SEMARSE-651883 format. One record per residue (C-alpha): residue number from 1; chain; z, x, y. Coordinates in Angstrom, 3 decimals. Example, Ala and Ser with C-alpha at 12.3 -4.5 7.8 and 13.67 -1.06 7.14 Angstrom:
BEGIN
1 / A / 7.800 / 12.300 / -4.500
2 / A / 7.140 / 13.670 / -1.060
This chain:
BEGIN
1 / A / -167.699 / 24.388 / 151.300
2 / A / -165.017 / 25.947 / 148.659
3 / A / -163.024 / 22.530 / 147.677
4 / A / -159.535 / 22.801 / 147.354
5 / A / -157.841 / 24.081 / 144.267
6 / A / -154.037 / 22.908 / 143.796
7 / A / -152.170 / 24.283 / 141.339
8 / A / -149.301 / 22.513 / 140.074
9 / A / -146.254 / 23.127 / 136.801
10 / A / -144.162 / 20.868 / 135.528
11 / A / -141.373 / 20.886 / 132.769
12 / A / -139.970 / 18.298 / 130.514
13 / A / -136.691 / 17.716 / 130.851
14 / A / -135.749 / 15.282 / 128.122
15 / A / -133.820 / 17.644 / 126.161
16 / A / -131.850 / 18.617 / 128.299
17 / A / -130.765 / 15.040 / 129.974
18 / A / -130.232 / 13.878 / 126.110
19 / A / -128.356 / 16.780 / 126.179
20 / A / -126.314 / 16.323 / 129.046
21 / A / -125.944 / 12.731 / 128.191
22 / A / -124.353 / 13.609 / 124.484
23 / A / -122.411 / 15.603 / 127.002
24 / A / -121.270 / 13.314 / 129.016
25 / A / -120.306 / 11.060 / 126.100
26 / A / -118.433 / 13.336 / 124.299
27 / A / -115.749 / 13.867 / 127.325
28 / A / -115.693 / 10.539 / 127.379
29 / A / -114.649 / 10.187 / 124.079
30 / A / -112.077 / 12.887 / 123.930
31 / A / -110.417 / 11.441 / 127.235
32 / A / -110.202 / 8.599 / 125.901
33 / A / -108.689 / 9.900 / 122.829
34 / A / -106.426 / 11.771 / 125.124
35 / A / -105.375 / 9.013 / 126.690
36 / A / -104.709 / 6.203 / 124.283
37 / A / -103.038 / 8.415 / 121.383
38 / A / -99.267 / 7.922 / 120.509
39 / A / -98.596 / 11.462 / 120.800
40 / A / -97.529 / 13.132 / 123.601
41 / A / -100.061 / 16.085 / 125.282
42 / A / -99.355 / 18.792 / 127.858
43 / A / -100.789 / 21.586 / 129.435
44 / A / -99.556 / 24.051 / 130.647
45 / A / -100.268 / 27.113 / 132.694
46 / A / -98.222 / 30.001 / 133.118
47 / A / -95.158 / 28.151 / 132.128
48 / A / -95.817 / 25.122 / 134.885
49 / A / -97.222 / 21.511 / 133.930
50 / A / -100.419 / 21.078 / 134.803
51 / A / -101.495 / 18.512 / 132.560
52 / A / -100.217 / 15.520 / 131.484
53 / A / -100.933 / 12.251 / 129.228
54 / A / -99.497 / 8.621 / 129.461
55 / A / -98.153 / 9.070 / 126.271
56 / A / -95.887 / 12.422 / 127.228
57 / A / -95.078 / 10.292 / 130.965
58 / A / -93.354 / 7.839 / 128.652
59 / A / -91.726 / 10.509 / 126.892
60 / A / -90.178 / 12.345 / 129.458
61 / A / -88.921 / 9.094 / 130.742
62 / A / -91.184 / 9.559 / 133.857
63 / A / -93.154 / 7.065 / 135.748
64 / A / -96.249 / 9.039 / 136.836
65 / A / -98.052 / 11.935 / 135.866
66 / A / -96.686 / 13.111 / 139.536
67 / A / -93.062 / 13.593 / 138.115
68 / A / -94.440 / 16.457 / 135.612
69 / A / -96.906 / 18.045 / 136.913
70 / A / -96.093 / 20.929 / 138.989
71 / A / -92.947 / 21.666 / 136.950
72 / A / -91.753 / 24.284 / 134.444
73 / A / -92.379 / 23.652 / 130.779
74 / A / -89.284 / 24.823 / 129.607
75 / A / -87.653 / 22.131 / 132.193
76 / A / -88.114 / 19.862 / 129.572
77 / A / -86.770 / 21.923 / 126.809
78 / A / -82.445 / 21.837 / 125.906
79 / A / -81.453 / 24.693 / 126.745
80 / A / -80.292 / 25.415 / 122.907
81 / A / -83.833 / 26.235 / 122.266
82 / A / -85.368 / 27.566 / 125.076
83 / A / -85.014 / 30.719 / 123.342
84 / A / -86.710 / 29.843 / 120.506
85 / A / -89.634 / 28.272 / 122.366
86 / A / -90.094 / 31.440 / 124.556
87 / A / -90.216 / 34.033 / 121.214
88 / A / -92.712 / 31.271 / 119.806
89 / A / -94.708 / 31.035 / 122.385
90 / A / -94.911 / 35.299 / 123.157
91 / A / -95.831 / 35.219 / 118.803
92 / A / -98.337 / 32.766 / 119.443
93 / A / -99.789 / 34.776 / 122.596
94 / A / -99.874 / 37.862 / 121.182
95 / A / -101.540 / 37.010 / 117.892
96 / A / -103.999 / 34.324 / 119.188
97 / A / -102.627 / 32.281 / 116.726
98 / A / -101.486 / 28.581 / 117.245
99 / A / -97.938 / 28.191 / 117.199
100 / A / -95.939 / 26.539 / 113.949
101 / A / -94.742 / 23.086 / 114.355
102 / A / -91.101 / 22.877 / 115.001
103 / A / -88.506 / 20.605 / 115.817
104 / A / -86.749 / 20.942 / 118.837
105 / A / -85.117 / 18.480 / 121.685
106 / A / -85.767 / 18.268 / 124.934
107 / A / -84.530 / 16.952 / 128.266
108 / A / -85.783 / 13.639 / 129.423
109 / A / -86.272 / 13.301 / 133.406
110 / A / -82.444 / 10.844 / 133.747
111 / A / -80.921 / 13.982 / 131.407
112 / A / -80.968 / 12.511 / 127.957
113 / A / -81.841 / 14.726 / 124.975
114 / A / -84.225 / 13.619 / 122.172
115 / A / -85.618 / 15.082 / 119.392
116 / A / -89.037 / 16.359 / 119.021
117 / A / -91.749 / 17.681 / 116.829
118 / A / -94.103 / 19.963 / 118.479
119 / A / -96.826 / 21.927 / 118.156
120 / A / -98.675 / 24.095 / 120.745
121 / A / -102.215 / 26.371 / 120.503
122 / A / -104.162 / 28.913 / 123.418
123 / A / -106.798 / 26.547 / 125.370
124 / A / -108.598 / 27.853 / 128.042
125 / A / -108.146 / 24.623 / 131.038
126 / A / -110.533 / 24.689 / 134.000
127 / A / -111.951 / 27.903 / 133.328
128 / A / -107.875 / 29.724 / 132.668
129 / A / -106.088 / 30.618 / 130.044
130 / A / -103.729 / 27.536 / 128.899
131 / A / -101.547 / 26.252 / 126.639
132 / A / -101.790 / 22.853 / 124.588
133 / A / -98.569 / 20.825 / 123.324
134 / A / -98.596 / 18.123 / 121.225
135 / A / -95.721 / 16.418 / 120.030
136 / A / -93.664 / 13.246 / 119.330
137 / A / -90.461 / 11.761 / 119.543
138 / A / -88.580 / 11.902 / 116.419
139 / A / -85.461 / 10.519 / 117.087
140 / A / -85.206 / 7.907 / 115.007
141 / A / -85.960 / 9.614 / 112.342
142 / A / -83.687 / 12.027 / 112.617
143 / A / -81.082 / 9.380 / 112.966
144 / A / -81.797 / 7.890 / 109.734
145 / A / -81.807 / 11.290 / 107.336
146 / A / -78.024 / 11.741 / 109.898
147 / A / -77.087 / 8.375 / 108.721
148 / A / -78.611 / 8.864 / 104.432
149 / A / -76.769 / 12.532 / 104.966
150 / A / -73.626 / 10.854 / 106.085
151 / A / -73.693 / 7.843 / 103.474
152 / A / -74.513 / 10.532 / 100.726
153 / A / -71.417 / 13.061 / 101.302
154 / A / -69.368 / 9.673 / 101.235
155 / A / -70.688 / 8.593 / 98.010
156 / A / -70.159 / 12.008 / 96.975
157 / A / -66.348 / 12.890 / 97.634
158 / A / -66.028 / 9.210 / 97.067
159 / A / -67.134 / 9.780 / 92.912
160 / A / -65.546 / 13.025 / 92.953
161 / A / -61.840 / 10.931 / 93.437
162 / A / -62.076 / 8.118 / 91.219
163 / A / -60.304 / 9.262 / 87.203
164 / A / -63.995 / 8.127 / 86.246
165 / A / -66.844 / 9.734 / 84.791
166 / A / -70.161 / 8.807 / 86.998
167 / A / -73.268 / 9.915 / 87.390
168 / A / -76.865 / 8.893 / 88.418
169 / A / -80.090 / 9.633 / 86.707
170 / A / -83.308 / 9.199 / 86.649
171 / A / -84.842 / 6.043 / 84.769
172 / A / -85.608 / 8.732 / 81.589
173 / A / -82.025 / 9.679 / 81.690
174 / A / -82.249 / 12.937 / 83.405
175 / A / -79.341 / 13.737 / 85.449
176 / A / -79.652 / 13.998 / 88.762
177 / A / -75.596 / 13.743 / 89.487
178 / A / -72.181 / 14.426 / 87.591
179 / A / -68.365 / 13.922 / 88.731
180 / A / -65.996 / 16.884 / 88.513
181 / A / -64.672 / 14.396 / 85.928
182 / A / -67.400 / 13.906 / 83.499
183 / A / -68.112 / 17.867 / 84.044
184 / A / -64.725 / 18.819 / 82.884
185 / A / -64.662 / 16.613 / 80.209
186 / A / -68.301 / 17.982 / 78.543
187 / A / -66.750 / 21.518 / 79.694
188 / A / -69.871 / 22.555 / 80.997
189 / A / -70.587 / 22.968 / 85.423
190 / A / -71.955 / 19.989 / 87.246
191 / A / -74.911 / 22.817 / 88.315
192 / A / -75.770 / 23.110 / 84.035
193 / A / -75.818 / 19.353 / 83.605
194 / A / -78.587 / 18.411 / 86.537
195 / A / -81.760 / 17.992 / 84.551
196 / A / -80.795 / 17.802 / 81.435
197 / A / -80.709 / 14.193 / 79.060
198 / A / -77.324 / 11.924 / 80.093
199 / A / -77.306 / 10.485 / 76.969
200 / A / -76.829 / 13.548 / 75.284
201 / A / -73.453 / 13.833 / 76.334
202 / A / -72.126 / 10.374 / 76.828
203 / A / -72.763 / 6.802 / 75.432
204 / A / -73.393 / 4.282 / 78.210
205 / A / -70.640 / 2.547 / 77.848
206 / A / -68.540 / 5.649 / 78.842
207 / A / -69.944 / 6.088 / 82.324
208 / A / -70.309 / 4.529 / 85.756
209 / A / -74.003 / 3.500 / 86.418
210 / A / -75.020 / 4.376 / 90.303
């Protein structure tokens, strides 16, 4: 009688399983990064929001992702900036490049306006073309910059009306500002004096040092 012969085939799936585990770990790290980053992250497809991270929920004054998902992305952009945003998105799409970083204004859900710094790039999300946006609230920074500008403007107005020589300069004596009275005294324009050495023109006792 002929003996029964059995044939079997086996394939080592160790490498495949390791690759799968590595992929899963990478996805976990990416999700953790997106979930915990203080930067607001959003994805929109065909102009509608399809994903937001917790930072984006907080940025927009929402209580959950449900308040943002599905809404037109332009709904969150201040009307003064919508044309700029559309032009920038079109440029990035046509040239397949990341959109440049710009400052714009967003409208939060309660209608308040915030200053934001935003950048976007083209991605594939769930198998379809989409736009990945990263942004941060710079309202505080903009307020500080405006306060500094206002302070400098008030200082210059005061300096220009004083009947004294007023100048600011670096530790090595390089002039960074002179008022009109000082410029007229040395018979040079203020612009020509900037960058020159202060003590080349006047003694320290002749000026108000700031």
